C-alpha positions in Angstrom: -7.0 9.0 -12.6 -9.9 6.6 -12.3 -10.8 3.7 -10.1 -10.3 0.6 -12.2 -12.9 -1.9 -10.9 -15.3 -2.7 -8.1 -18.1 -0.8 -6.5 -16.6 2.6 -7.5 -15.5 1.6 -11.0 -14.7 4.4 -13.4 -15.1 7.1 -10.8 -12.6 9.9 -11.2 -10.0 10.7 -8.5 -8.1 14.0 -8.0 -4.4 14.0 -7.5 -2.2 16.6 -5.7 -0.7 19.2 -8.0 3.1 19.5 -8.4 5.8 16.9 -8.5 6.0 16.1 -4.8 3.4 13.2 -5.2 3.6 10.7 -8.0 0.4 8.7 -8.2 0.5 5.0 -9.1 -0.5 4.8 -12.8 -3.9 3.3 -13.7 -2.2 0.5 -15.6 0.1 -0.4 -12.8 -2.8 -0.3 -10.3 -4.7 -2.7 -12.5 -1.7 -5.1 -12.6 -1.4 -4.9 -8.9 -5.0 -5.6 -8.1 -5.2 -8.4 -10.7 -2.5 -10.2 -8.6 -4.2 -9.3 -5.3 -7.8 -10.2 -6.4 -7.9 -13.6 -4.6 -6.9 -11.8 -1.3 -9.0 -8.7 -1.5 -12.4 -9.7 0.0 -12.5 -8.8 3.6 -8.8 -7.8 3.8 -7.3 -5.2 6.1 -5.2 -3.0 3.8 -2.5 -0.6 4.8 -1.6 2.1 2.3 1.8 3.7 3.2 2.9 7.0 1.5 -0.8 7.1 0.5 -0.7 10.4 -1.5 -4.2 10.9 -3.1 -5.3 7.5 -1.7 -5.8 5.9 -5.2 -4.4 2.5 -4.2 -6.3 2.3 -0.9 -9.5 3.5 -2.4 -9.1 0.9 -5.2 -8.8 -1.7 -2.4 -12.0 -0.5 -0.8 -13.7 -0.5 -4.2 -12.6 -4.2 -4.6 -13.9 -5.5 -1.3 -11.3 -4.7 1.4 -12.9 -4.6 4.8 -10.8 -1.6 5.9 -8.0 0.6 4.8 -5.5 2.6 6.8 -3.9 5.5 4.9 -0.6 6.9 6.1 0.5 10.2 4.6 2.4 13.2 6.0 2.0 15.9 3.2 -0.9 18.2 4.1 -1.7 18.9 0.5 -1.9 15.1 -0.3 -4.1 14.5 2.8 -6.5 17.2 1.7 -6.8 15.6 -1.7 -7.2 12.1 -0.1 -10.0 13.4 2.1 -11.7 15.1 -0.9 -11.5 11.8 -2.9 -13.1 9.8 -0.1 -15.8 12.5 0.4 -16.6 12.7 -3.4 -17.1 8.9 -3.4 -19.4 9.1 -0.4 -17.0 6.8 1.6 -17.5 7.6 5.3 -16.4 4.4 7.0 -14.0 1.5 6.7 -10.9 3.7 6.7 -8.6 5.7 8.9 -6.1 8.4 8.0 -2.9 8.7 9.9 -1.2 12.0 9.3 2.5 11.8 9.9 5.6 9.9 8.7 5.5 6.2 7.9 8.4 5.5 10.2 6.5 7.1 13.1 3.4 5.1 12.3 5.3 1.9 12.2 7.1 2.6 15.5 3.9 3.5 17.4 3.3 1.5 20.5 0.0 -0.4 20.2 -0.7 -1.8 23.7 -3.9 -3.8 23.7 -4.4 -3.3 20.0 -5.1 -6.3 17.8 -5.1 -4.4 14.5 -3.0 -6.2 11.9 -2.9 -6.0 8.1 -3.3 -8.7 5.4 -1.9 -6.5 2.6 0.5 -3.6 2.8 1.4 -1.3 -0.1 4.2 1.2 0.0 5.2 3.7 -2.6 7.7 6.1 -1.3 9.1 8.9 -3.5 11.3 7.2 -6.0 14.2 9.5 -5.0 14.0 8.5 -1.4 15.9 5.3 -1.7 16.6 5.1 2.1 12.8 5.1 2.7 12.4 1.7 1.0 15.1 -0.1 3.1 13.9 1.7 6.3 10.2 0.9 5.8 10.7 -2.7 4.6 13.2 -3.2 7.4 10.7 -2.1 10.0 7.9 -4.3 8.5 10.3 -7.3 8.3 11.4 -6.6 11.9 8.0 -7.0 13.4 6.7 -3.4 13.3 4.8 -3.9 16.5 2.8 -6.9 15.2 1.3 -5.0 12.2 1.4 -7.9 9.8 -1.2 -10.6 10.0 -0.1 -14.2 9.4 0.4 -14.8 5.7 0.5 -11.0 5.0 1.8 -9.7 1.8 3.9 -6.5 1.4 4.1 -4.9 -2.0 6.5 -2.1 -2.9 6.3 0.1 -6.0 9.7 1.3 -7.2 11.7 2.3 -10.2 12.4 -0.7 -12.5 16.1 0.0 -12.6 16.3 0.3 -8.8 16.5 -3.2 -7.3 15.3 -3.8 -3.8 16.7 -6.4 -1.5 15.5 -10.0 -1.7 14.8 -10.0 2.0 14.2 -7.6 4.9 14.1 -9.5 8.2 11.1 -11.9 8.0 10.1 -10.5 4.6 11.2 -12.5 1.6 10.6 -11.4 -2.0 8.3 -13.9 -3.7 7.6 -12.0 -6.9 8.8 -9.1 -9.1 6.6 -7.6 -11.8 8.0 -5.0 -14.2 5.9 -2.6 -16.2 7.4 0.3 -18.2 9.7 2.3 -15.9 8.1 0.9 -12.7 8.2 -2.4 -10.9 6.3 -4.1 -8.1 8.2 -6.2 -5.5 6.0 -8.6 -3.5 7.3 -9.8 -0.1 5.7 -12.7 1.8 5.7 -12.1 5.6 5.9 -15.8 6.2 6.5 -18.5 3.8 4.0 -21.4 3.6 2.4 -22.9 0.5 -0.9 -21.3 1.2 0.2 -17.7 1.6 3.3 -17.0 -0.5 2.9 -15.8 -4.1 5.4 -17.3 -6.4 6.3 -16.2 -9.9 
């Protein structure tokens, strides 16, 4: 795995061994970030089910102001930390170890942290994770989504996700090989929703 573009372009990334973590392919990451390019500069990015951190690190490489990584597998967290260290990234990120559901349900009194872009890539076989996570995000998730936020879910091409989850409405579906990316607009207005 390599970083596709930006300040860390072509730098190699490690990935956890075994089948428990399935990294987003370089080709699919390139497609994702080509779509997100106009939104990247200065964005607050949330990488759920972060694994090795490839997607969040790509976001930092391309100009995101900050990235929050959420991952519960100790082996994946170790690889994520090693990837950040190998690239010399020491700021602009936070790692939350624990389940995505627990992170999304955390009370955040007095916190103004919200995210412009949210990427989620649960294990393909954990179908209930998609609905649960998108449902929490579409249900407010303690104010985590900034106005005009975009939520992107990677999933199997043959597995269709819902068209809406609470306030999230799908605005775009991209298919590539066996994988697909569903884009959800957190609020529909002509300036923030992607169409396609």
